[in-house]
N, CA, C and O atoms as a Tinker XYZ file with bonds, in Angstrom:
   328  protein
     1  N      0.770000   -1.158000   -0.157000    73     2
     2  CA     0.070000    0.032000    0.080000    64     1     3
     3  C      0.854000    1.201000   -0.043000    63     2     4     5
     4  O      1.730000    1.411000    0.796000    81     3
     5  N      0.631000    2.110000   -1.114000    73     3     6
     6  CA     1.286000    3.271000   -0.956000    64     5     7
     7  C      0.808000    4.504000    0.036000    63     6     8     9
     8  O     -0.297000    4.561000    0.576000    81     7
     9  N      1.849000    5.463000    0.164000    73     7    10
    10  CA     1.282000    6.513000    1.226000    64     9    11
    11  C      0.483000    7.205000    0.538000    63    10    12    13
    12  O      0.423000    7.026000   -0.679000    81    11
    13  N     -0.358000    8.208000    1.218000    73    11    14
    14  CA    -1.266000    9.141000    0.753000    64    13    15
    15  C     -0.649000   10.046000   -0.140000    63    14    16    17
    16  O      0.553000   10.276000   -0.015000    81    15
    17  N     -1.384000   10.640000   -1.113000    73    15    18
    18  CA    -0.799000   11.691000   -2.060000    64    17    19
    19  C     -0.686000   12.822000   -0.911000    63    18    20    21
    20  O     -1.302000   12.844000    0.155000    81    19
    21  N      0.358000   13.856000   -1.449000    73    19    22
    22  CA     0.480000   14.874000   -0.759000    64    21    23
    23  C     -1.104000   15.788000   -0.657000    63    22    24    25
    24  O     -1.960000   15.725000   -1.540000    81    23
    25  N     -1.224000   16.539000    0.499000    73    23    26
    26  CA    -2.540000   17.422000    0.413000    64    25    27
    27  C     -2.146000   18.824000    0.676000    63    26    28    29
    28  O     -1.228000   19.112000    1.445000    81    27
    29  N     -2.716000   19.525000    0.154000    73    27    30
    30  CA    -2.609000   20.870000    0.143000    64    29    31
    31  C     -3.686000   21.497000    1.158000    63    30    32    33
    32  O     -4.797000   21.828000    0.744000    81    31
    33  N     -3.375000   21.622000    2.274000    73    31    34
    34  CA    -4.334000   22.017000    3.130000    64    33    35
    35  C     -3.548000   22.502000    4.311000    63    34    36    37
    36  O     -2.390000   22.150000    4.533000    81    35
    37  N     -4.286000   23.387000    5.109000    73    35    38
    38  CA    -3.823000   23.831000    6.695000    64    37    39
    39  C     -3.332000   22.724000    7.352000    63    38    40    41
    40  O     -2.482000   22.951000    8.213000    81    39
    41  N     -3.717000   21.378000    7.124000    73    39    42
    42  CA    -3.224000   20.586000    8.098000    64    41    43
    43  C     -1.937000   19.527000    7.397000    63    42    44    45
    44  O     -1.504000   18.514000    7.946000    81    43
    45  N     -1.601000   19.938000    6.394000    73    43    46
    46  CA    -0.223000   19.498000    5.669000    64    45    47
    47  C      0.684000   19.692000    6.685000    63    46    48    49
    48  O      0.577000   20.552000    7.559000    81    47
    49  N      1.913000   18.594000    6.532000    73    47    50
    50  CA     3.238000   18.825000    7.128000    64    49    51
    51  C      3.697000   20.232000    7.159000    63    50    52    53
    52  O      3.478000   20.817000    6.098000    81    51
    53  N      4.159000   20.801000    7.897000    73    51    54
    54  CA     4.784000   22.089000    7.679000    64    53    55
    55  C      3.695000   23.405000    8.124000    63    54    56    57
    56  O      4.058000   24.573000    8.263000    81    55
    57  N      2.526000   22.977000    8.274000    73    55    58
    58  CA     1.653000   23.806000    8.751000    64    57    59
    59  C      2.075000   24.451000   10.011000    63    58    60    61
    60  O      2.574000   23.697000   10.846000    81    59
    61  N      1.962000   25.786000   10.326000    73    59    62
    62  CA     2.327000   26.411000   11.476000    64    61    63
    63  C      0.891000   26.332000   12.432000    63    62    64    65
    64  O     -0.184000   26.725000   11.977000    81    63
    65  N      1.026000   25.788000   13.771000    73    63    66
    66  CA    -0.130000   25.645000   14.613000    64    65    67
    67  C      0.253000   26.554000   15.772000    63    66    68    69
    68  O      1.400000   26.834000   16.121000    81    67
    69  N     -0.929000   26.985000   16.332000    73    67    70
    70  CA    -0.898000   27.327000   17.911000    64    69    71
    71  C     -1.631000   26.612000   18.772000    63    70    72    73
    72  O     -2.861000   26.630000   18.719000    81    71
    73  N     -1.005000   25.952000   19.598000    73    71    74
    74  CA    -1.668000   25.086000   20.619000    64    73    75
    75  C     -1.795000   25.512000   21.808000    63    74    76    77
    76  O     -0.802000   25.868000   22.444000    81    75
    77  N     -3.104000   25.557000   22.354000    73    75    78
    78  CA    -3.260000   25.887000   23.695000    64    77    79
    79  C     -3.909000   25.225000   24.559000    63    78    80    81
    80  O     -5.099000   25.067000   24.287000    81    79
    81  N     -3.415000   24.629000   25.835000    73    79    82
    82  CA    -3.673000   23.602000   26.594000    64    81    83
    83  C     -3.271000   23.827000   27.936000    63    82    84    85
    84  O     -2.111000   24.077000   28.264000    81    83
    85  N     -4.322000   23.731000   28.779000    73    83    86
    86  CA    -4.177000   24.134000   30.303000    64    85    87
    87  C     -3.271000   25.437000   30.349000    63    86    88    89
    88  O     -3.776000   26.516000   30.041000    81    87
    89  N     -2.025000   25.357000   30.704000    73    87    90
    90  CA    -1.116000   26.553000   31.295000    64    89    91
    91  C     -0.305000   26.789000   30.315000    63    90    92    93
    92  O      0.358000   27.826000   30.348000    81    91
    93  N     -0.159000   25.763000   29.086000    73    91    94
    94  CA     0.663000   25.920000   27.933000    64    93    95
    95  C      0.156000   26.804000   26.695000    63    94    96    97
    96  O     -1.041000   26.882000   26.417000    81    95
    97  N      1.244000   27.520000   25.914000    73    95    98
    98  CA     0.973000   27.700000   24.721000    64    97    99
    99  C      2.013000   27.463000   23.758000    63    98   100   101
   100  O      3.084000   28.017000   24.003000    81    99
   101  N      1.938000   26.762000   22.719000    73    99   102
   102  CA     3.029000   26.330000   21.833000    64   101   103
   103  C      2.803000   26.644000   20.559000    63   102   104   105
   104  O      1.644000   26.642000   20.143000    81   103
   105  N      3.822000   26.952000   19.765000    73   103   106
   106  CA     3.751000   27.339000   18.401000    64   105   107
   107  C      4.652000   26.603000   17.820000    63   106   108   109
   108  O      5.643000   26.278000   18.475000    81   107
   109  N      4.514000   26.201000   16.534000    73   107   110
   110  CA     5.386000   25.131000   15.748000    64   109   111
   111  C      4.823000   24.430000   14.561000    63   110   112   113
   112  O      3.706000   24.802000   14.203000    81   111
   113  N      5.421000   23.456000   13.871000    73   111   114
   114  CA     4.989000   22.974000   13.006000    64   113   115
   115  C      4.677000   21.333000   13.302000    63   114   116   117
   116  O      5.357000   20.652000   14.069000    81   115
   117  N      3.540000   20.852000   12.557000    73   115   118
   118  CA     3.457000   19.384000   12.856000    64   117   119
   119  C      4.230000   18.526000   12.122000    63   118   120   121
   120  O      4.347000   18.615000   10.900000    81   119
   121  N      4.778000   17.677000   12.823000    73   119   122
   122  CA     5.903000   16.886000   12.172000    64   121   123
   123  C      5.596000   15.241000   12.325000    63   122   124   125
   124  O      6.322000   14.372000   11.843000    81   123
   125  N      4.509000   15.022000   13.009000    73   123   126
   126  CA     4.023000   13.391000   12.883000    64   125   127
   127  C      2.738000   13.327000   13.804000    63   126   128   129
   128  O      2.317000   14.125000   14.642000    81   127
   129  N      2.250000   12.084000   13.357000    73   127   130
   130  CA     0.931000   11.839000   14.287000    64   129   131
   131  C      0.461000   10.959000   13.278000    63   130   132   133
   132  O      1.133000   10.467000   12.371000    81   131
   133  N     -0.984000   10.770000   13.554000    73   131   134
   134  CA    -1.864000   10.027000   12.878000    64   133   135
   135  C     -2.633000   10.781000   11.671000    63   134   136   137
   136  O     -2.856000   11.989000   11.743000    81   135
   137  N     -2.964000   10.125000   10.734000    73   135   138
   138  CA    -3.628000   10.681000    9.579000    64   137   139
   139  C     -4.887000   10.195000    9.292000    63   138   140   141
   140  O     -5.230000    9.039000    9.539000    81   139
   141  N     -5.669000   11.129000    8.722000    73   139   142
   142  CA    -7.073000   10.724000    8.315000    64   141   143
   143  C     -7.202000   10.162000    7.022000    63   142   144   145
   144  O     -6.378000   10.525000    6.183000    81   143
   145  N     -8.201000    9.228000    6.650000    73   143   146
   146  CA    -8.114000    8.491000    5.127000    64   145   147
   147  C     -7.580000    9.340000    4.196000    63   146   148   149
   148  O     -6.678000    9.024000    3.420000    81   147
   149  N     -8.183000   10.547000    4.259000    73   147   150
   150  CA    -7.698000   11.514000    3.070000    64   149   151
   151  C     -6.342000   11.876000    2.902000    63   150   152   153
   152  O     -5.874000   12.317000    1.852000    81   151
   153  N     -5.580000   11.641000    4.182000    73   151   154
   154  CA    -3.994000   11.926000    4.245000    64   153   155
   155  C     -3.759000   13.107000    4.810000    63   154   156   157
   156  O     -2.596000   13.510000    4.825000    81   155
   157  N     -4.843000   13.930000    5.408000    73   155   158
   158  CA    -4.650000   15.043000    6.195000    64   157   159
   159  C     -4.242000   14.604000    7.518000    63   158   160   161
   160  O     -4.487000   13.430000    7.795000    81   159
   161  N     -3.551000   15.473000    8.557000    73   159   162
   162  CA    -3.311000   15.275000   10.045000    64   161   163
   163  C     -4.403000   15.297000   10.750000    63   162   164   165
   164  O     -5.293000   16.134000   10.600000    81   163
   165  N     -4.416000   14.125000   11.797000    73   163   166
   166  CA    -5.488000   14.062000   12.681000    64   165   167
   167  C     -5.391000   15.095000   13.683000    63   166   168   169
   168  O     -4.695000   14.741000   14.634000    81   167
   169  N     -5.767000   16.017000   13.757000    73   167   170
   170  CA    -5.448000   17.165000   14.945000    64   169   171
   171  C     -6.524000   16.947000   15.998000    63   170   172   173
   172  O     -6.534000   17.748000   16.933000    81   171
   173  N     -7.465000   15.937000   15.979000    73   171   174
   174  CA    -8.016000   15.553000   17.200000    64   173   175
   175  C     -7.359000   14.023000   17.888000    63   174   176   177
   176  O     -7.921000   13.334000   18.739000    81   175
   177  N     -6.291000   13.807000   17.369000    73   175   178
   178  CA    -5.614000   12.679000   18.046000    64   177   179
   179  C     -4.454000   13.241000   18.453000    63   178   180   181
   180  O     -4.260000   14.456000   18.468000    81   179
   181  N     -3.460000   12.193000   18.876000    73   179   182
   182  CA    -2.162000   12.836000   19.272000    64   181   183
   183  C     -1.202000   13.102000   17.960000    63   182   184   185
   184  O     -1.355000   12.501000   16.896000    81   183
   185  N     -0.234000   14.050000   18.191000    73   183   186
   186  CA     0.607000   14.411000   16.941000    64   185   187
   187  C      1.745000   15.090000   17.609000    63   186   188   189
   188  O      1.598000   15.550000   18.742000    81   187
   189  N      2.819000   15.173000   16.999000    73   187   190
   190  CA     4.170000   15.672000   17.240000    64   189   191
   191  C      4.278000   17.273000   16.683000    63   190   192   193
   192  O      4.223000   17.569000   15.489000    81   191
   193  N      4.409000   18.048000   17.570000    73   191   194
   194  CA     5.050000   19.366000   17.022000    64   193   195
   195  C      6.300000   19.862000   17.362000    63   194   196   197
   196  O      6.731000   19.974000   18.509000    81   195
   197  N      6.941000   20.193000   16.203000    73   195   198
   198  CA     8.096000   20.824000   16.262000    64   197   199
   199  C      8.148000   22.308000   16.743000    63   198   200   201
   200  O      7.760000   23.120000   15.904000    81   199
   201  N      8.526000   22.765000   17.848000    73   199   202
   202  CA     8.514000   24.235000   18.478000    64   201   203
   203  C      9.455000   25.166000   17.859000    63   202   204   205
   204  O     10.420000   24.669000   17.278000    81   203
   205  N      9.318000   26.555000   17.894000    73   203   206
   206  CA    10.577000   27.317000   17.271000    64   205   207
   207  C     11.651000   27.176000   18.144000    63   206   208   209
   208  O     12.631000   27.744000   17.664000    81   207
   209  N     11.894000   26.646000   19.250000    73   207   210
   210  CA    13.142000   26.308000   19.987000    64   209   211
   211  C     13.525000   25.003000   19.702000    63   210   212   213
   212  O     14.501000   24.643000   20.360000    81   211
   213  N     13.059000   24.154000   18.911000    73   211   214
   214  CA    13.577000   22.736000   18.494000    64   213   215
   215  C     13.163000   21.776000   19.602000    63   214   216   217
   216  O     13.991000   20.904000   19.867000    81   215
   217  N     12.341000   21.781000   20.103000    73   215   218
   218  CA    11.686000   20.919000   20.997000    64   217   219
   219  C     10.543000   20.176000   20.254000    63   218   220   221
   220  O      9.778000   20.813000   19.529000    81   219
   221  N     10.433000   18.992000   20.405000    73   219   222
   222  CA     9.729000   17.765000   19.759000    64   221   223
   223  C      8.501000   17.587000   21.119000    63   222   224   225
   224  O      8.693000   17.099000   22.232000    81   223
   225  N      7.496000   18.051000   20.667000    73   223   226
   226  CA     6.201000   17.889000   22.060000    64   225   227
   227  C      5.237000   17.217000   21.348000    63   226   228   229
   228  O      4.774000   17.540000   20.253000    81   227
   229  N      4.934000   16.188000   22.082000    73   227   230
   230  CA     3.565000   15.099000   21.677000    64   229   231
   231  C      2.123000   15.824000   22.444000    63   230   232   233
   232  O      1.948000   15.902000   23.660000    81   231
   233  N      1.343000   16.229000   21.552000    73   231   234
   234  CA     0.473000   17.170000   21.654000    64   233   235
   235  C     -1.047000   15.966000   22.059000    63   234   236   237
   236  O     -0.950000   14.850000   21.549000    81   235
   237  N     -1.903000   16.153000   22.639000    73   235   238
   238  CA    -3.032000   15.474000   22.687000    64   237   239
   239  C     -4.202000   16.251000   21.954000    63   238   240   241
   240  O     -4.841000   17.062000   22.625000    81   239
   241  N     -4.453000   16.102000   20.925000    73   239   242
   242  CA    -5.267000   17.307000   20.466000    64   241   243
   243  C     -6.720000   17.382000   20.901000    63   242   244   245
   244  O     -7.315000   18.459000   20.854000    81   243
   245  N     -7.152000   16.564000   21.210000    73   243   246
   246  CA    -8.546000   16.476000   21.811000    64   245   247
   247  C     -8.578000   17.239000   23.071000    63   246   248   249
   248  O     -9.689000   17.549000   23.500000    81   247
   249  N     -7.562000   17.577000   23.709000    73   247   250
   250  CA    -7.337000   18.324000   25.069000    64   249   251
   251  C     -6.911000   19.855000   24.652000    63   250   252   253
   252  O     -6.722000   20.698000   25.530000    81   251
   253  N     -6.779000   20.142000   23.337000    73   251   254
   254  CA    -6.279000   21.536000   23.005000    64   253   255
   255  C     -7.066000   22.363000   22.258000    63   254   256   257
   256  O     -7.888000   21.832000   21.510000    81   255
   257  N     -6.973000   23.760000   22.311000    73   255   258
   258  CA    -7.452000   24.550000   21.364000    64   257   259
   259  C     -6.299000   24.705000   20.212000    63   258   260   261
   260  O     -5.246000   25.250000   20.543000    81   259
   261  N     -6.448000   24.295000   19.026000    73   259   262
   262  CA    -5.653000   24.367000   17.855000    64   261   263
   263  C     -6.023000   25.742000   16.801000    63   262   264   265
   264  O     -7.175000   26.112000   16.576000    81   263
   265  N     -5.002000   26.275000   16.328000    73   263   266
   266  CA    -5.488000   27.363000   15.519000    64   265   267
   267  C     -4.250000   26.979000   14.342000    63   266   268   269
   268  O     -3.210000   26.376000   14.610000    81   267
   269  N     -4.596000   27.423000   13.170000    73   267   270
   270  CA    -3.592000   27.151000   12.002000    64   269   271
   271  C     -3.335000   28.607000   11.689000    63   270   272   273
   272  O     -4.195000   29.487000   11.734000    81   271
   273  N     -2.017000   28.778000   11.355000    73   271   274
   274  CA    -1.537000   30.245000   10.926000    64   273   275
   275  C     -1.956000   30.209000    9.455000    63   274   276   277
   276  O     -1.190000   29.705000    8.634000    81   275
   277  N     -3.041000   30.678000    9.112000    73   275   278
   278  CA    -3.731000   30.728000    7.513000    64   277   279
   279  C     -2.765000   31.425000    6.766000    63   278   280   281
   280  O     -2.542000   31.007000    5.630000    81   279
   281  N     -2.047000   32.565000    7.246000    73   279   282
   282  CA    -1.381000   33.565000    6.390000    64   281   283
   283  C     -0.093000   32.952000    6.000000    63   282   284   285
   284  O      0.258000   32.996000    4.821000    81   283
   285  N      0.631000   32.388000    6.893000    73   283   286
   286  CA     1.904000   31.537000    6.836000    64   285   287
   287  C      1.617000   30.311000    5.672000    63   286   288   289
   288  O      2.441000   29.939000    4.838000    81   287
   289  N      0.348000   29.832000    5.827000    73   287   290
   290  CA     0.092000   28.704000    4.735000    64   289   291
   291  C     -0.176000   29.223000    3.179000    63   290   292   293
   292  O      0.099000   28.528000    2.201000    81   291
   293  N     -0.774000   30.596000    3.099000    73   291   294
   294  CA    -0.748000   31.145000    2.066000    64   293   295
   295  C      0.707000   31.484000    1.321000    63   294   296   297
   296  O      1.155000   31.124000    0.232000    81   295
   297  N      1.179000   32.220000    2.234000    73   295   298
   298  CA     2.658000   32.240000    1.963000    64   297   299
   299  C      3.564000   31.063000    1.274000    63   298   300   301
   300  O      4.223000   31.162000    0.240000    81   299
   301  N      3.430000   29.995000    2.070000    73   299   302
   302  CA     3.976000   28.804000    1.637000    64   301   303
   303  C      3.430000   28.228000    0.289000    63   302   304   305
   304  O      4.175000   27.588000   -0.453000    81   303
   305  N      2.120000   28.463000   -0.019000    73   303   306
   306  CA     1.474000   27.969000   -1.201000    64   305   307
   307  C      2.072000   28.888000   -2.196000    63   306   308   309
   308  O      2.706000   28.405000   -3.134000    81   307
   309  N      1.923000   30.238000   -2.074000    73   307   310
   310  CA     2.556000   31.102000   -3.064000    64   309   311
   311  C      4.190000   30.841000   -3.428000    63   310   312   313
   312  O      4.635000   31.154000   -4.533000    81   311
   313  N      4.947000   30.293000   -2.477000    73   311   314
   314  CA     6.227000   29.859000   -2.832000    64   313   315
   315  C      6.161000   28.654000   -3.470000    63   314   316   317
   316  O      7.256000   28.357000   -3.949000    81   315
   317  N      5.314000   27.850000   -3.665000    73   315   318
   318  CA     5.493000   26.414000   -3.973000    64   317   319
   319  C      6.140000   25.413000   -2.899000    63   318   320   321
   320  O      6.630000   24.335000   -3.236000    81   319
   321  N      6.094000   25.886000   -1.534000    73   319   322
   322  CA     6.676000   24.940000   -0.688000    64   321   323
   323  C      5.672000   23.894000   -0.265000    63   322   324   325
   324  O      4.520000   24.271000   -0.049000    81   323
   325  N      5.999000   22.566000   -0.119000    73   323   326
   326  CA     5.528000   21.752000    0.398000    64   325   327
   327  C      5.616000   21.476000    2.019000    63   326   328
   328  O      5.036000   20.509000    2.513000    81   327
């Protein structure tokens, strides 16, 4: 079985996320976790966030508020970055 085709969406690898949960606020890019059948990241499941200071943090998506930096996504799409 082959890997799902790349998906151009806010949930693609490299999408900048702002994650708020409890007393923590993290900002970074999603680098691992479960995917939906259509290939997008499952942000309601566990995933790994690479923070701006280089830490990898496992996030329980069902316990957090998650925002996608849409402006960054539009810039990435304009530059043709995957």
